[in-house]
Backbone as CSV, one residue per row, in Angstrom:
resi,resn,N_x,N_y,N_z,CA_x,CA_y,CA_z,C_x,C_y,C_z
1,MET,-56.658,51.551,-50.965,-56.818,52.992,-50.930,-57.041,53.487,-52.351
2,LYS,-58.035,54.302,-52.543,-58.341,54.841,-53.865,-57.510,56.082,-54.123
3,MET,-57.006,56.169,-55.352,-56.275,57.375,-55.762,-57.210,58.250,-56.568
4,LYS,-57.102,59.513,-56.389,-57.892,60.453,-57.179,-57.205,60.686,-58.507
5,TRP,-57.979,60.966,-59.522,-57.435,61.201,-60.859,-56.440,62.354,-60.864
6,GLY,-56.644,63.325,-60.038,-55.702,64.443,-59.955,-54.327,63.985,-59.501
7,SER,-54.299,63.074,-58.519,-53.031,62.533,-58.029,-52.332,61.715,-59.101
8,VAL,-53.091,60.931,-59.837,-52.529,60.122,-60.919,-51.951,61.035,-61.993
9,ALA,-52.669,62.091,-62.330,-52.207,63.031,-63.358,-50.896,63.694,-62.927
10,VAL,-50.812,64.067,-61.650,-49.592,64.697,-61.144,-48.431,63.699,-61.203
11,ALA,-48.667,62.448,-60.817,-47.623,61.427,-60.863,-47.151,61.193,-62.289
12,VAL,-48.064,61.114,-63.238,-47.704,60.918,-64.648,-46.920,62.123,-65.158
13,LEU,-47.357,63.307,-64.796,-46.663,64.527,-65.214,-45.232,64.541,-64.659
14,CYS,-45.063,64.141,-63.399,-43.718,64.077,-62.805,-42.836,63.084,-63.556
15,LEU,-43.385,61.929,-63.911,-42.619,60.943,-64.670,-42.190,61.489,-66.028
16,VAL,-43.088,62.204,-66.683,-42.769,62.783,-67.987,-41.651,63.812,-67.848
17,VAL,-41.727,64.670,-66.825,-40.704,65.698,-66.617,-39.355,65.047,-66.328
18,VAL,-39.321,64.034,-65.446,-38.070,63.343,-65.134,-37.497,62.690,-66.386
19,SER,-38.338,62.085,-67.198,-37.875,61.455,-68.440,-37.269,62.482,-69.384
20,LEU,-37.911,63.632,-69.523,-37.393,64.681,-70.400,-36.051,65.213,-69.903
21,ILE,-35.927,65.385,-68.590,-34.664,65.858,-68.032,-33.565,64.825,-68.285
22,SER,-33.859,63.553,-68.058,-32.879,62.493,-68.304,-32.453,62.478,-69.765
23,TYR,-33.404,62.660,-70.663,-33.100,62.678,-72.092,-32.170,63.845,-72.419
24,GLN,-32.454,65.022,-71.859,-31.636,66.206,-72.130,-30.213,66.022,-71.613
25,VAL,-30.054,65.406,-70.419,-28.718,65.160,-69.880,-27.954,64.233,-70.811
26,GLY,-28.602,63.179,-71.249,-27.954,62.253,-72.183,-27.607,62.925,-73.496
27,ALA,-28.499,63.761,-73.999,-28.253,64.453,-75.263,-27.092,65.426,-75.127
28,SER,-26.990,66.115,-73.990,-25.894,67.066,-73.844,-24.562,66.344,-73.689
29,ARG,-24.553,65.152,-73.114,-23.307,64.380,-73.080,-22.865,64.038,-74.488
30,GLY,-23.809,63.683,-75.328,-23.485,63.373,-76.723,-22.878,64.569,-77.424
31,LYS,-23.370,65.767,-77.128,-22.824,66.978,-77.734,-21.392,67.210,-77.284
32,LEU,-21.105,66.920,-76.005,-19.745,67.079,-75.500,-18.796,66.165,-76.252
33,VAL,-19.213,64.947,-76.473,-18.382,63.995,-77.203,-18.068,64.531,-78.589
34,GLN,-19.050,65.135,-79.221,-18.860,65.631,-80.579,-17.980,66.873,-80.625
35,THR,-17.825,67.575,-79.514,-17.046,68.812,-79.544,-15.560,68.587,-79.277
36,ILE,-15.153,67.383,-78.859,-13.741,67.106,-78.606,-13.238,66.152,-79.676
37,PRO,-12.442,66.650,-80.631,-11.890,65.770,-81.658,-10.992,64.705,-81.037
38,LYS,-10.971,63.513,-81.619,-10.189,62.397,-81.071,-8.694,62.672,-81.065
39,ASP,-8.215,63.572,-81.921,-6.773,63.860,-81.943,-6.410,65.043,-81.044
40,GLN,-7.382,65.613,-80.338,-7.169,66.759,-79.451,-6.688,66.290,-78.078
41,TYR,-5.599,66.852,-77.598,-5.175,66.576,-76.230,-6.042,67.384,-75.282
42,VAL,-6.403,66.764,-74.157,-7.207,67.432,-73.147,-6.539,67.276,-71.782
43,ALA,-6.889,68.183,-70.882,-6.495,68.081,-69.482,-7.715,67.547,-68.736
44,VAL,-7.521,66.452,-67.987,-8.615,65.828,-67.239,-8.311,65.989,-65.750
45,PHE,-9.131,66.766,-65.069,-8.960,67.048,-63.650,-9.831,66.092,-62.850
46,MET,-9.203,65.327,-61.942,-9.893,64.292,-61.179,-10.150,64.744,-59.740
47,THR,-11.152,64.141,-59.100,-11.518,64.519,-57.739,-10.407,64.265,-56.729
48,GLY,-9.543,63.306,-56.962,-8.450,63.006,-56.038,-7.260,63.928,-56.184
49,GLY,-7.361,64.928,-57.058,-6.279,65.873,-57.266,-5.381,65.520,-58.438
50,GLU,-5.602,64.351,-59.045,-4.787,63.970,-60.196,-5.142,64.835,-61.396
51,LEU,-4.166,65.036,-62.244,-4.360,65.765,-63.490,-3.681,64.962,-64.587
52,PHE,-4.456,64.537,-65.563,-3.929,63.774,-66.681,-4.088,64.584,-67.955
53,TYR,-3.130,64.438,-68.857,-3.229,65.005,-70.193,-3.242,63.824,-71.155
54,GLY,-4.095,63.885,-72.153,-4.136,62.802,-73.125,-5.239,63.010,-74.134
55,LYS,-5.410,62.011,-74.976,-6.499,62.004,-75.949,-7.594,61.138,-75.359
56,ILE,-8.818,61.659,-75.342,-9.904,60.970,-74.649,-10.905,60.386,-75.631
57,ASP,-11.392,59.209,-75.288,-12.405,58.529,-76.079,-13.418,57.932,-75.108
58,GLY,-14.646,57.870,-75.525,-15.670,57.238,-74.701,-16.327,58.157,-73.695
59,LEU,-16.295,59.466,-73.943,-17.029,60.366,-73.042,-18.509,59.992,-73.096
60,GLY,-19.163,60.074,-71.956,-20.559,59.671,-71.877,-20.705,58.223,-71.433
61,THR,-19.566,57.509,-71.306,-19.581,56.148,-70.781,-19.079,56.193,-69.340
62,PRO,-19.292,55.126,-68.575,-18.818,55.139,-67.183,-17.299,55.192,-67.046
63,PHE,-16.555,54.692,-68.050,-15.095,54.668,-67.971,-14.466,55.136,-69.284
64,PRO,-14.378,56.464,-69.487,-13.692,56.968,-70.677,-12.231,56.504,-70.683
65,VAL,-11.645,56.455,-71.868,-10.282,55.959,-72.035,-9.366,57.102,-72.473
66,LEU,-8.244,57.232,-71.782,-7.211,58.189,-72.174,-6.074,57.425,-72.836
67,SER,-5.612,57.925,-73.962,-4.430,57.354,-74.615,-3.395,58.457,-74.757
68,ASN,-2.149,58.056,-75.009,-1.043,59.017,-75.068,-1.058,59.894,-73.818
69,VAL,-1.043,59.241,-72.666,-1.266,59.911,-71.387,0.022,60.485,-70.804
70,PHE,-0.102,61.690,-70.269,0.969,62.370,-69.557,0.419,62.814,-68.207
71,TYR,1.301,62.984,-67.243,0.907,63.503,-65.936,2.050,64.326,-65.371
72,LEU,1.733,65.136,-64.373,2.758,65.968,-63.734,3.368,65.205,-62.572
73,GLN,4.694,65.260,-62.489,5.409,64.664,-61.370,6.150,65.793,-60.665
74,SER,5.922,65.932,-59.373,6.538,67.012,-58.595,7.813,66.536,-57.924
75,HIS,8.786,67.431,-57.885,10.068,67.160,-57.226,10.369,68.336,-56.309
76,GLN,10.896,68.026,-55.126,11.299,69.090,-54.214,12.813,69.063,-54.054
77,ASP,13.420,70.209,-54.306,14.867,70.339,-54.118,15.145,70.257,-52.615
78,PRO,15.991,69.307,-52.197,16.239,69.146,-50.754,16.917,70.358,-50.103
79,ASP,17.659,71.120,-50.897,18.362,72.280,-50.329,17.465,73.514,-50.263
80,THR,16.821,73.830,-51.388,16.030,75.065,-51.453,14.570,74.854,-51.078
81,LYS,14.129,73.597,-51.059,12.735,73.233,-50.763,11.759,73.697,-51.844
82,GLN,12.314,74.186,-52.965,11.451,74.608,-54.068,10.917,73.378,-54.792
83,ILE,9.676,73.492,-55.230,9.027,72.385,-55.938,9.021,72.685,-57.432
84,SER,9.415,71.679,-58.208,9.343,71.819,-59.668,8.510,70.660,-60.206
85,ASN,7.853,70.909,-61.311,7.003,69.897,-61.938,7.599,69.466,-63.265
86,THR,7.494,68.168,-63.548,7.947,67.601,-64.803,6.782,66.869,-65.444
87,LEU,6.606,67.056,-66.744,5.565,66.329,-67.468,6.132,64.968,-67.872
88,VAL,5.465,63.908,-67.428,5.950,62.541,-67.635,4.948,61.772,-68.486
89,ARG,5.472,61.021,-69.446,4.615,60.185,-70.289,4.375,58.854,-69.597
90,ARG,3.102,58.459,-69.482,2.786,57.144,-68.916,3.242,56.065,-69.882
91,GLY,3.609,54.938,-69.318,4.033,53.805,-70.131,5.387,53.285,-69.694
92,GLY,6.117,54.096,-68.964,7.420,53.666,-68.490,7.342,52.909,-67.175
93,GLU,6.142,52.814,-66.599,5.972,52.096,-65.349,6.166,50.601,-65.585
94,GLY,6.318,49.847,-64.514,6.578,48.417,-64.609,5.543,47.645,-65.414
95,HIS,4.288,48.056,-65.352,3.235,47.347,-66.091,3.013,47.910,-67.488
96,ARG,3.747,48.929,-67.862,3.775,49.534,-69.202,2.378,49.775,-69.788
97,PRO,1.558,50.588,-69.137,0.198,50.825,-69.650,0.215,51.593,-70.971
98,ASP,-0.664,51.196,-71.889,-0.776,51.926,-73.156,-2.041,52.783,-73.180
99,ARG,-2.822,52.702,-72.115,-4.033,53.525,-71.982,-4.421,53.573,-70.516
100,THR,-5.258,54.541,-70.183,-5.740,54.686,-68.810,-7.251,54.853,-68.850
101,TYR,-7.939,53.991,-68.125,-9.385,54.109,-67.985,-9.661,54.958,-66.754
102,VAL,-10.495,55.964,-66.897,-10.825,56.812,-65.755,-12.306,56.659,-65.423
103,ASN,-12.603,56.748,-64.150,-13.974,56.654,-63.692,-14.646,58.005,-63.965
104,ALA,-15.651,58.002,-64.814,-16.306,59.256,-65.214,-16.876,60.011,-64.018
105,SER,-17.307,59.284,-62.993,-17.877,59.960,-61.826,-16.814,60.686,-61.014
106,GLN,-15.533,60.438,-61.304,-14.441,61.089,-60.593,-13.834,62.258,-61.372
107,ILE,-14.355,62.521,-62.562,-13.868,63.647,-63.365,-14.557,64.923,-62.905
108,ILE,-13.752,65.921,-62.574,-14.313,67.221,-62.186,-14.627,68.027,-63.441
109,PHE,-13.624,68.178,-64.302,-13.841,68.858,-65.578,-12.737,68.497,-66.546
110,ILE,-12.989,68.826,-67.803,-12.055,68.538,-68.897,-11.863,69.825,-69.685
111,GLU,-10.609,70.120,-70.035,-10.313,71.295,-70.849,-9.392,70.895,-71.995
112,PRO,-9.557,71.534,-73.147,-8.623,71.255,-74.238,-7.252,71.848,-73.933
113,VAL,-6.213,71.173,-74.404,-4.853,71.705,-74.301,-4.665,72.616,-75.509
114,GLY,-4.385,73.877,-75.259,-4.260,74.852,-76.333,-3.026,74.639,-77.185
115,LYS,-3.183,74.795,-78.488,-2.045,74.709,-79.405,-1.060,75.809,-79.063
116,GLY,0.212,75.438,-78.970,1.245,76.412,-78.655,1.409,76.682,-77.167
117,SER,0.603,76.013,-76.323,0.753,76.197,-74.882,2.011,75.467,-74.407
118,ARG,2.430,75.743,-73.206,3.627,75.085,-72.651,3.424,73.568,-72.608
119,VAL,2.229,73.116,-72.195,1.942,71.677,-72.139,1.966,71.085,-73.544
120,ASP,1.385,71.772,-74.503,1.394,71.297,-75.897,2.827,71.159,-76.404
121,ASP,3.663,72.137,-76.090,5.074,72.084,-76.505,5.787,70.880,-75.874
122,LEU,5.556,70.641,-74.586,6.210,69.534,-73.893,5.715,68.183,-74.449
123,ILE,4.434,68.082,-74.738,3.897,66.856,-75.317,4.519,66.618,-76.696
124,SER,4.624,67.682,-77.491,5.225,67.567,-78.835,6.675,67.104,-78.749
125,GLN,7.369,67.479,-77.688,8.762,67.068,-77.511,8.860,65.660,-76.911
126,GLY,7.714,65.067,-76.574,7.723,63.714,-76.002,7.848,63.696,-74.500
127,ALA,7.987,64.848,-73.872,8.156,64.973,-72.418,9.208,63.988,-71.911
128,HIS,9.173,63.667,-70.641,10.175,62.774,-70.033,9.610,61.395,-69.886
């Protein structure tokens, strides 16, 4: 089957546009990496409902790494049924992890932990 030059031109143009879009997505990931200092604590919200606090490295890779990781642990008072949350430092588990690799495709969003915030204060105190 013969292709017309117009069809070839459209196909080439589509490839160029897709390539440019891919380049821009990659470039914007690089900018995100540059905007989060390595010593900055961030909140990482995951699709499964997990929320981790830590220092993140490797954004733009399939498995960014969190270090100095904290997470919320919920407790329900058996009498009042009220739920309270405690910030817990990872590492006390049986396997004593010193870092957590997260699947980038499971990250919903990332936010910096504000200086002087309640979470920042608890992290500074070492949490539980």
